[in-house]
N, C-alpha and C positions, 0 to 999 in steps of 0.2 A: 701215267694219268693222263698229262697233256692229249696223250692219242686216243684213246679215251671219251676225255669232253667234247671235243674236236671232229669224233667221228660218233656213236653209239649216243653221247647225252645229248652232239647238237642237233642230232635229228629226234630226238624224242620231245625234248623240247619244241623244237619248232613244228613237233605234228601237234602236242600240247595244244600250243598255240594255236594256231591252227584251225582247228578240230573244236575247239572248246569257242572261238570267235564267232563257228559259221553255228555251229549250236546256239550261240546266246543270239544272235541273229536271224535264225527262224523261229527262234522262241519269243522275239519281239514282235515279229512281225504278224505272230497265230496270236499274240497277245490282244494286236487291236481288235477294239469294237466293230462287230460286221454294219451293224446302224450308223453308229457316229463316224465313223472311220472311213474302213474299206470303201464302203459303199460309193461315197463322194469322190472316191478318191479314182475309182474306176471310171464314174460316172462322166469324172470334169478333168480326162488327165491333161490338157496342154496347161490351162490354170496351174494345176496341181503342182507340174513338174517348173512349173515358172516359180511357183512361191517358195517350191524346195529349195532350188539353185539357186533364187534369190537372200533367203536363211540361211544356206549354206556358207556363202559366199561371203555375207557381211558379216559374220563372225568369226572367219578366219580372218577378213582382214586388219590391220591393226588400225585402232582404235576405228573399225565400220561400223559401232551398235554407240548405240547413246550410253549403256552401261560401260562399257571403256572407253568411251570421254567421259565419263563421270570421274573415275576411278583410276586416271593415267597410271600412277605409279603401278600399281596393281598388273594393269594391263599390258605393262612393261613385264615387268617381272615374268610375269603366265609366259607372255612370246618368248621371251629370252630361252628361257626352260624346257617351253616344249619344240622349238628349234633346235635346241642341242641334243635333248632326247630324240631328233629324230635324226638330223644329218650326222650325227657321228658314227654313231652302228650304221649307217648306211652306205657312208663316202669319205669314211677314213681308209689311205691303202690301206694298210693293216686288216682290218676286215673285212674289204672287200677279196684282197686275196683267199683269205678263208673261203666267203659267199664265193666263189669261181672255182675253185679247188671241190670244192662239194655238192653243189650245185649248176655248175656251168655257166651261173649267168654273170652278167657284167656293165657295173654302172658307170656310163661315162662320168661322170663326175665325181671326181677327186680332190678332197680337204685335202689342201697344203697342210702343214704340221702346226705353222703359226696359227692358223684360220681355226685349224682342232682345238689348240689349245685356248683361244680366245673362249673358244664356243665351249670349254669345257668347263673353263673358271666359269662364265655364266651359268651355267646351271647350276653350281655349286654356291656361288652366289647367290642365286634365287633361288636354292631349295634353303638356305640360309634367311633371307627375309623371310619365304612365304611362312616357314614354321613359327619365326618372331610372330610374324601377321594371327596366325591361328591364334596363338596366345595371348596376345595384347587386346586384340578386337570383341569385345563381348557376343559380338553377333556372330560373330563367326566360331568362335570358342566354344557356344555352346554346341554347337553343330559338329564339332570336330571331336571321335574316337579315338582310341588308343589304335582301331582300325588304320587310319587315315595317316598314322604317323609310321605304323611300320610301312602302310604302303609308298610313302614319301622318303622314308630309307631303302629299300625295296630301289627306289625307281633310280638313287642313287647314289649305290653301292659300288656299279660298276663302272661309275667316272673316279670314285674316290682311291679304287683299286687298279683303274687303268692311269688314275695320277700317277699312282705311287709308281705303278712301272713306270709312269714315263720319265720322270725325274729321278729312276734308280735308285728310291729313299730304302728299299730294301731287295731280301735275296726275288734276285725273281722265280726261282725254284718253289717259291710260296707263293708271291704275289701273283703271279701269272695265273697259276690252276684258280687262285682267287677271284682274279678279275674274269673270268670264265665261267666261274660257277656260279656269281651271282648275276651275268647276264643270262645265265640259262633260268636262275629261279625268276628273273625278270618274265622272261618271256614264259613259264609256264605258270606265275602268278597272273596274268595279261588278264586270261577270259571269265577267272573267279575272285576279280575285286575288283574298284574303282575305277582299275589301268583298262577296263575292258570299254571306256570309252574313246580307248584307241579306235575302234566301229562304231560304236554305240549313239557317238556323238553325233556322226553323220545321219544315223538312224533316226534321231530323236530331233533333230532340226529339220532334217528331211520330211517329218511327219507333221510339227509347229508351221512350218514356212506350208506346208499344203494345205489343213488347217485355215490356215487365215488367209490363203490365197483362193480359197472357194469360200467356204462356210463362214467364215466373218471377216466380211465387210472385203473382200478381193473381190468376188464377182458382184459385189454388191448386190445382192437379194435375186440376179440375174439367173433363172433355167434352175435354181436349188427350190427343190421342193420344202426346205424347211426353211 
């Protein structure tokens, strides 16, 4: 089972994830309206790229936007959650060993065990509070569906199973394959769920940044026909 999961299962989940994200990105770009969007972007690339970079930068910086600063506790939870989701899969030594073995890619940044534990607990605690937030706040609850809870569960399942293995709370014969399966299911789910924002966030923020950088006051009406 282990050899299948770290062999064909690994490549299948990676392939579905990357192919699906590529398809979603093509669909996103092709979905832009020629008259309203892409004409302006191609006519004013300098202003558009500046606006795109500014939009992405301020949204990934902690408290870089007014919205983040208006809700500091939520911003902290979201940042903690996402930092753990990114750093643990990429920089944990055990994960890097598998990545190097299968792909030949070696990442020079490695998390020590203590930092990995802190980030993992941060993901789990943040997930609990984000779930309670969806239940407690009417303005969030009304927008939440069962799908959202399922996506959140998929996101934290590799961390739950990973922590069980880390603290040896059960049999590795069961929990290690469960950890790998949950991670690969997460990869497969990314292109088909809201988890696709791992890529679409950057595309949408770039589009909005270009839109405001060119048409909505960024150029102050200079050189824009409309």
